[in-house]
N, C-alpha and C positions, 0 to 999 in steps of 0.2 A: 574551474579549469585553470591549471597552473603551469603545466609543462607541455611541450610539443612531443609528438610521437616521432619515432625514428624515421617513419616514411614521409614526414612532413618536410617539404623542401625549404621552408623558411627557417631562419635561425631562431633559437629560443630567446625571448627577451630577458634582460636582466630584471632584477627585482625593482618594483616600482619606486621604492625609497632610494634606490641608487640610480634612478633613471635620470638622464640628462637630455633625452630626446627620443623620438620614435625610432626604434630599432628596425621595424618592418617598413617597407616602402609604402607610399600612399597609392592605393589601388584606384584606378579610374572607374568611372561609372559603367562603361561597357564591360570591364572585367567583372565587376560586382554583378552586373546583369547576367552575364554568362554563367557565373557560379550559381545564382538563384535558379536559372533555367535548368542547370544540371541537376540540382536537388529535386526539382519537380519531375524531370524525366526519370530520375531514380525512383521516385515515389510511385510512378505508374509502371515501372518496368516489372515484368514477370519472368525475366530470364533467369534461370538457375545460376548462370555463371556470374551474375552481378550480386548474388546474395552475400558472398563473402565480404564484399566491400561496402555493403549498404550501411548508411549512417556516417560514413567517412566524409562525404561532401558537406553535410550539415555541420559536422564538427570542425572541418577546415574553414568553413565560412565564418563561424563564430571566432575562430582563432585570429582571422584577419582583423576583426573588430577589437579583439583583446590586445593585439600587438601594436595597433596604431589607432588611437582614439579618433583620428580624423576620418577613418573609414566608416565609423558608425553612422554618421550623418548621411553618407552616400547609401549605405545599405538600407537605412530606414526609408529614404526617399524611393529607392527601387522597389522595396517590398510593398510600400503603400500603393504605388502604381500598379503592381501586380494584383494586389487585393481588390482595388477598384476595377481592374479589368475582369477579374474572376466574378465580381459582383454583376458587372454588366452582361456578361455572357452566361451567367448562372452556372459557373463551373465550381460547384460546391466542394468537390474533393480537394481542391487546392486551398480553400479558405482557412481551415483550422491549422494545417501545417505551416502555412505562411504566417498566420496570426501568432502562433507560438514562437516562431523564429523572430518575428517583429518585436514582441513584448520582451523576449529575452535579450534582444539587442538594445532596446530602450533602457532596460534596467542597468546594463553595463556601460551605456554611453556616457562619455565624460561631460558632454554638454549638448543640449538640443534647444533650438529656438522655440518660442511659444507657438508660432504658426505650425510647426511640425507636430507638437503635442496636440494641437487642435485637430489636425487631420487624423491622427491616430484615434483620438477620443471620439470624433464624429463617426468613424467607420465602426468602432466597437459598439457604439450606440445603435447604429443601423442594424446590427445583427440581432437585436432584440425582437425584430419582426419576423425572424426565421424560426422554424420549429426546432425541437430538441435534436441534437445537443448544442446547436449553434447559439441559441438564445442563452443557454446556461453559461457557456464559455464566454460569450460576449458580455453578459451581465457582470461576471467577475472581473474581466479586464476593463470594463467601463468604469467600475468603481476605482480600480487601481490607477487608471490613467487620469481620472478626475483629481485624485489625490496627488499624483506625480506632477500633473500640470501646475497645480497650485503650489506644491512644495517639491521642487526638483531634488532628486537624490534621496528621497525618503524611503523608496523601495529597496534600494541598494543598502542603505543604512540599516533598515530593519532586518534585512536578510542576513547581513554579516553579524549583527548583534545576536540574533536568535541562533544562528548556526554555529557561532563561535563562543557563545555563552559569555558575552561581555557584560559586566555588571554596570547598571545604570539605574536611575530612579524613575524613568519615564516609560520604558518599554521592557517589561519583565519577562516576555515570552522567550522560550528556549526550545531548540530542536536538536535531535540527535538521530543519526542514521545507523541502524543495525543491519549488517549484511549476514544472513544465515545461509550457508551453503551445505548441500548434501555431501557428507563425507564419502559416500559410495561413488560419487562422480568426481568431486574435487579432491582427489588424492594424488600424492606424488608431486611431480613438477607443476601440474596445473594448479593445484591448491596453493603451492608456494608462490607461483607467479601472481595469482590473484591477491594473496595476502600482501605481497611486496608492493603490488600496484596500489592497493588501498592505503597501506601504511605510508608509502612515499607521498601520496597526494595529501595526506594530513600533516606530514612533517616538513615537506618541502615548501618553498615559496614563502608566504606569509605565515610563519610558524608560531609566533608568539602573540599573546594578547596585545602587546605594545605595538607590534606591526599592524595588527588588525585595526587598532585605534587610529594609527596614522593613515591607513587606507580610507577609513570612514571620513576623517577630517579632510583629506585630500579630495576625495570624490564629491563630498557635499559642497565644499567651497567652489569647486570647478563647475558643478552642475547649476549652482545658483548664480555665481558671478560671471561665468563664462571666460573665454580667453581674453576679452578686452579689459577685464578688471582683475584677473588672476593669472599670474605667471606660474604655470605648473611646475617646471623644474626647480625654480627658486623656492617655491613653497615646499616641495619634497625635500630639498636640502635643509631648509629651516626646521622642518619637523624631525628630520634625522638628528639635527644638532640639539634639539630639545631633550632627547632621551626620555627619561622617566617623567619629565615635566610635561609631556604631551597629554597625560590623562586629564588634567583640569580642562584643557581646551576641548578634548573629546566630549566631556560631560556638558560643556557649554554648547557645543554644536548640536548634540543630541537634544538638549533642552530646547534650543531655538527651533529645530525642525518639528519636534513633537508639539510644541506650543502652536506652531503655525498650522499643523494638522487639526488640532483641537479647535482653533478659531474658525477654520473652514472658510466659507465664503465671506464671513464677517471681517476676516483679516485681510491685510494687503500684502502682496508679494514684495512690494518695495520695503516694507518693514523688515522682512526676513533678510533681504539683500543688505540692508544697512547693518543689521546685527552681525552677519558673517563678514562683511567688509571691515568692521571694527576689529573683529577677532583676527582677520587676515593681517591687518596692519600691525596689530599687537604682536603677533608671532614673528613677523619680519623685524620689527623694532627690537624685540627681546633677543633675537639671535644675531643682531647687528648685520642683517642682510642689506645689501645695497638696494635702495628704492629705485627701481628701473621704470622708465617711462612705459606706460601700458600700450601706447600706440606702436612702439617698436616690436612688441611681442604679441601682436594680435593673433589669436588662434593657437598660441603656444601652450598646449595642455599636456599633462603627463598621464600615461595610462595607469589605471588602477584595476588590475584584473580581479575578477570576483573569485575569491578562494573557494575551494571545494568545502562542503560542510564537514563537520566533525563526524568521522565514520569509525566503526569498529567491525572487524571481520571475525566471524565465528564459524567453526565447523559444527553443525548441529548434531551433537552426539547424543544428547538426552532430551526427552520431551519437555523437561522443566527449564531448559536453557533460556527460553524467551522470558519466562517469568523471573528467573534469577537475574538476568541482565537488566530488565526493567526495574526490578526492586532495588538492585544495587545502584542504578543510575539515579533513581528518585531519592534514594537515601543520601547520595553524595551531593545532590542539589537541594536537599531539604531546607537549608537555610534560606536560599533565594526563592524557593517555591512556597515558603511558609507551610511546611509539611504538618506541623503540630502547633498551630496557633491557638486552638481551642484546648484548654487544660483538660476538659472532660474527655476529649478524644485522644489525648496523648498516650502513647504506649511505646514499649521498647521494641526496636526493630528485630532483635534476635528472637523475641517471643513470637513476632509475626511470622518470621521465616520458618520457625519450628512448627507453628500451627498450620502453615500452608505448605508443608512438605509434601512429597509425592504420596505419603500415606494418609494425608489429611482427608482423602475422600472416604476413609473408613468412618463409621459412626463414633462420635465422641461420648464417652461415659462420664457421668458426674461422679465426683469423689467427695465424700462427706468430710468436712474439716472439723477437727477438734479444737481449733483455735477460735476463741470468741472474738478476737480482734481488740480486746481491752488490755491495756498495758499491765494492769495490776493482776490479771489472771495468768500471766506468763509464769512458768515454773522458775524456781531459783536458778540463777546462772544463765538464764536465757535472755536477759535484757541486752539489747544491742549496745555496742560501745559508742562513744561520742564520735569516733571517726566514721562510723557507719551511718550516722544521722545526716539528714540533708543540711542542717545548719551547723553541725559540728559543735564545738565547745561554746560558740557564741550563742547558741540557743539555750544555754543553761542546762536544765534537766534533760536527760536523754529521753527521746521519744521513739515510739515504735516506727520503724521505717519499712514501708511496703513498696513494692514495685508497682509501676503504673498498671492499673487494671485494664481489661478489655471489655467494652460494652458488647454483649452478645445480642441484645435486642436492637434491631436497626432503627435509627431515628427517622424522623419525617424527611429530613434533608437527604438521608441515604436512600430512602425509597424513591424520592423524587429524582435523584440522580440516575437510578437504575431505570426509572420509567422514561426519563428524557432520552436515554440511550436506546430504549426500546421503541420509542415513538417512530412512526413510519416516516422515513426520509427517502426511501427508494422509489422507483417508478411503479411499483406494484400497487394493487388496489388496497384500500384500507382493510386492515385485518391480516394482511400478508398471507392469505390462503394460497395454496398451490393451484395450478391451473390458470392463474392470472397471466396477463401478458408479460412477456419476457422482460428482463432487467433493462432499465433505462439509465441514461447518463445523469449523474448529479442528483440534486434534490428536486423532488416534484413540486414542492411548495404547497402541497395540499394540507400539511399540518401547520398550524399557527404557533407551534411550540418550538422555540429555538433553544439549542443547547447552550449551557453556560460556557463562556470561553475558558479554556484550560491553558495554564501557563507553560506546560511542557508537552511537546509533540514528539512522539516516537515513531519514526518512519522505518518500518521493518521491511527489508528487501530480502526475499527468499529466492534462491537460485537452485534449480534442479528440474525434475520432471514432475509428473502427476503425483508421485509418491511424497515429495516434500510438501506439496499443497494439501495432501491428505493429512499429513502430520500437523500442518499449520491449522487446518480446520479443527482437528482434535484439540490442539493446544488452545485455540481461541474459545472453543466450547467450554473447556474446563476452567479457563480463566474467567469467563463470564459466570460460570457456576460458583466459583469461589467468591467472586464479587457479590453475587446475590446473597451469599451466606455471611460475608463479612467484607464490607466495603473498604477498599484501600486505594486502588489505582483509578477507579472510574471517575472520581471527582478531580483528579489531578493530571491524568495522562490522556492525551488524545492519540489513539492508535490509527496509523495509516499503513496499509499493506500494499506492497509492490511485488511484482513477480517477473523474473527473468527466466524464460524456459531454456533449459539445457538438458539434453538427453545423455544417458550414460554412454551410448555410442555416439560420440560427438559428431561423427560424420552424418548421422541421421537427422541433424538439425537443419540440413539444407532443404530448400523448397522441393527438391525431387521427392522427398518422403511425404510431402503434404498431400499427395494424391491418395494416400492411404487413409486419410481422415474420412469418417470417424471410426475406422476399424480398430480392433484391439491392439494392432501392431503399432499404433501411434502412441508413443510414450509421453507426448506433450499435447494431449488433446485440449487442455485448457488454454495453453499458449497459442495453439492453432486457431482456436475460436476467437481469442482476443485479436490475433492478427487479421482475421477475416472482418471483424466488425470495426476495427480501428486501423486503417492503413498506415498511419504515422507510427503506431506502436509496432507494426510488422517491420517497417523500414528501419527503425532505430533500436528496438529492443529484441524483437524476435530473431533478428539476424546476429545477435551477439553470440548465440550458441555456436555458430560456425567460426566466429572470430577468436574465441578463447584459445583453441589450440595454436593458432598463429601467434597470439600474444605470448603464450607460454614458450614457444620456440624462440621468439625474438628476445624474451627476457633471459633465457638460458644462454643464448649466443652472444649477448651484449652485456655481460655482467659488469664489465669495467666502464662501459659507456654510460651516457646519461639515461636515466630511466624514462619510460614513456607511459604515464598513467592514463592511457586512452579509456580503459574500462571505467575507472573512477570518474572521469569527466562525463561519460555517458550516464552513469548512475546519478551524478549530480544534476544533470539536465532532466533526467526522468523524475526524480523526487521533487524538483522545483516546479515543473510544468505539468506533470501528470497528476492532476487533481480531480479527475472525473471518475468516480467508482463504477465498476460493473459488479453487480451483486450476484453471487452464486449461492444457491440454497444448500444448506447443510442438512443431510438426512441421517436420521437415527435408525439403527438396526439392532434388533434383539435376536440373538443367536441361541438356539436351544440344541443340546447335544443328545446323542443316542443314549449315552449313559445317564441314567436319572440321578446318579450321585454327583454329577458334575453340574455346577450351578450355571444358569444362563449368563451370557455376556452381553452387556450393552455397549455399543460402540457407535461411531459416526463415520461417514465417508462423504467426500465432496464430488468426485468425478465418476468413478465406476465401482461396481460390485460384480465380481465374477463367480459363478457357480460352476463346479466341475465334478463329474462322477469319474473317479480314477479307473473304475472297473471297465468303463466303456471307451476310454481314451484311445487305446490301441485299435479297437474295432472300428471306430469312426475314421481313424487315420488310414486304416486298410481300405475302407470303402471309398475314400477320397483319392486314393492313389490311382492316377490314370493308367499306370503300367499293369495294374491288376485286372484280371478278367472280370467283366461285369457279370453279375449274377442277379437273380430275382429275389435275393434275400432282403428282408426288411432291415432298415437301419436299426442298430442296437441303441438302447437307451433305457433309462429308468422312468417309471411313472411317478409323476409329481402332481400334487393338487395345488392349484393357483386360484386365489381369491383376491380380487382387486376392485378398485373404483376406476372405471374407464373415464378419462378426462375428455370432455368435449368443448369445442370453442364456445358453445352456448352457455357453458357453466353448469349445465344440468348433468351432474355426475351419475353414472349408472353402475349399480353393483353387478359384477360379473364373477362367474366361477367356471372352472374347466379343469380337465385333466390332460396332461401333456406327457408324451413319452419323448424324452430328450436326453442327450448326453451332457448338457450344460446350458448355461444362459449367461448373457451379459446384460447388466442393468446400468445404463449410462444416464448421468444427470446433465451432460453437456449437449447442447443442440448440435445437430449434424451439419447445419449451415447457418449463415447469418440471417436468413429470411424466416427461420422458425421462431415464432414468438411465444409459443406455449411453454410455460415454465413447469416442466414435469419430468418424470423419469421415462426412459424408453427401454423396454424390455425386449430382448431378442433371444429366441431359443435356437439351439443348434440341432439340426436334423430332427425337427419336431413333428409330432403328429398329435392331432387333437382327438380327444374322446369326448363325445357329447355328454353333458351333464344334465340329466332331466330336471334337476333343481333349478337351473338357470337358463337352459336352452329350451325353447318351445318346440312343439311338434312341427310347426311350419318350417323351422330351420332344419329339422330332421328330414322332412320330405324334400326340401330343397336340395340337400346333398344326395338324397335317394339311398341312404344307407340306414341300417338299424342303429339303435341308440348305443349298442355296445361295440360298434366298430370304430376304428381309428381313421381319422381323416387328415390328410397331409395339408398343413396350413399353407395357403398361398402368401399371406402376409403375416409373418410371425412377430411383428412388432406390436407392443402394447404400450399405450401412453397412460400413465397413472402417477399418483403421488403416494398411494397407500396400497401395499401389496403384501400378501402372506403366501409363502411357498412352503410346502411340506411334502416329504417323500412318503409315498403310499406303500412302498415295498420295504423289505428289510435291507435297505441299502442306505448308506450315508454318503454325504457329499462334502466337498471342501468349499470354503468361502474365502475369497481374497479381496481385500478392501484397497481401492486406489492403486491397484497393480503393485502393491508392496508385499514382497514375499515375507517380510517380518510381521505382517498383519494377516497371516493365513490361519484359518481355523479348520481343523479336521474333525471328522466324525460328527458332522452336523446333521440334525434331524429336521429342523425347520428354521426359517428366518421370517421376521416381520419388519417391514420398512415403513417408516412414517416420517414426515417432516420434523426436523429437530426444533423443539420449542425453545424460545429465548428465555433464559432464567429470569430476565427482567419482567417479562410478561407473566411468568409463573408467580413471581412475588406479588405483583399487583392483583392477580387472580386470587391468590391465597388471602390477601388482605380483604378483598371484597366478599369472599365467601364467608367470613366471620360475621359480616353485618348484613348479608343479603337475606331476603325473605322470599326467594323464588322469583326475583326479577329476571329481566332479560339477561342472557348469557354474557354478552358484551355490551356494557353500558358505561357511561362516564368516559374516563380516559382510555378504557380498554378498547373501545371501538376505533381509536386512533393509533393503537399500538400494533406493531408487527409481531404476530404470534410466532412466526418462523424466525430462525436465526440465520441471517445471510452473512456470507463472508465477502466484504468489499475488496476488490482488487482494482487499484487505481491505474488508469490509462490516460492518454492525452485527450480523448474525446468521448470516452464511454462507448456507446453504440451508435454508429452512423447508419441510418436506414437507407 
């Protein structure tokens, strides 16, 4: 968070390196208390009129801490009291929002005494006795507070180093935020305002690596030494005077803090204080700063705002954009990430990009080579020149130069990397079968296999409605499919997905439209569900859809004034504190067409699949019109055959079959409310009638309805819960299929569809390996029984699912 919005009454602070005092006034404890209470009231508010400004109070509260470091201690004290009060009265809805606000404040605080760290640490540790997701969030923050208490300032230091890609020898991890927006929604002034907001947040404030280094040195010394031993404005001026010579001190500060973390409880905090105090005195001596008495400047600290992470904005024009941006970013960071340390796995990036082009899904054909590879067998005149050889003239005789080859056979480490990614980490049962209890927050801890730490984290933020999430699921599936065939990103990149729901009709993002959930009119069904299970997500992220038009109008009307990157500040808060994934199952659909000459199509969807018979669309609309005169005519529709496995809470799936006369159907993978725990598809038919199928329906059921087997029966409950379903038209009629409400993914003249859970390519690789050596053993044995067979798409929120 670097700048203030136009609607913030406080003045924007100058840059920290030019700071000579707190620009914002010191807020009293009653003022901070009223601000915290206002945030809690906003969290509980269900009024549609407050939806437009939701999230503003939390943002303004953090701005008060950023503008005056003395406010952080007061805010931490107030939030701890509120958390302890919520614990006493068992008000759990307030715990996680207050805890996220508290930890975010602690990270940005210029200095906190040890007793305050202890109270925060003790509260986080008490959360371990609560159920999910409180214990999961509490465990993560307990570890962070234990490390921050022993080594103050290390969380701020690591966050700036990773987000701004500052080179050092002790903390090699890096992060990057990629914002992908739907061009059908973010077009014109709205897209321009969003791009300007994100570009401004990255270029304004602390814009250069040198300024980031100064911020780290400033914050680390203040956090360890405090106001009694560190004069903030004087240190800021000294660091500014050092110029380029500040980098050696940055490396020494990073080394000191990371060594303190490695020593852990064996080390002493006094040793770290002595190291930084020596560096502090050295900096002041080198810049000829006056050595002022520490007693006269007690509590004089300089604010060091936490800069927004490095972001890039993209209009998602092509399905391959995510892959291209990731590959480009990994290539640019290949030196720091040790992309090709192993000579055997070294290859040219251009060959990789060509091999994994959009057409790479086609089968690859082998080509017989007439080149023996022996230099003496080359025809005359074909010998390479000395300039083309790796060693040049220094190697003497010219040698045959070949480009780096590609290993087509996966190594053991490659297979293990794919298996580790496929190992169960969600809250579903082992094996990842459908029908299990719904997604849970964070890792279940049931698997004892931990992923290898990856030095680069790509935080992908998608903005749009259900259509953009369908494209994300498809891109994620093909990315995993490519990695199973040829490993490149899996061992190097940790993918984190975030979602900001925004409808094409931006006015429909208001809570008034949420009453339509889960009907087909809701274009953001996934965002609505995430808002139901995580109130803090609804308050801070779901409400952004209605604030974006206001942001665009303000940006266009104040071109000459100071920019207000409110949206980028909220995205920064989201990607930093939203670390609990909600897993959504991806479903595979096989589409067969009426024309036998047309090959079947295999595709995937995430939220919905819609069937529609165009021939009966007008007839159904006529019957539903209340102005039309009612008749005794039967509703029109085509007869379809439905075969499925009925999902039961007992886990005993039942094979079912029936014939239905209907004008269409909606197949939804998103639960209708937050209390539904069955992870399956919900199939709803339009104006449906059931025809008894003697193959699956017993005579008892026929006698219950009192009708012969060839008669149609109006379904009282047309909903079917299943994970595997086959639908085929029985008449000479075709239907259309639309995936994830995306008109660009509409298939016409369809004869049948078959829907099954999408298998993880990592599981398929392990299954293929085992099939070569199996002699009829159990289907899932060894590591396979710990692996998630399905391919879930994790969307990060602040708490996951709160029951």
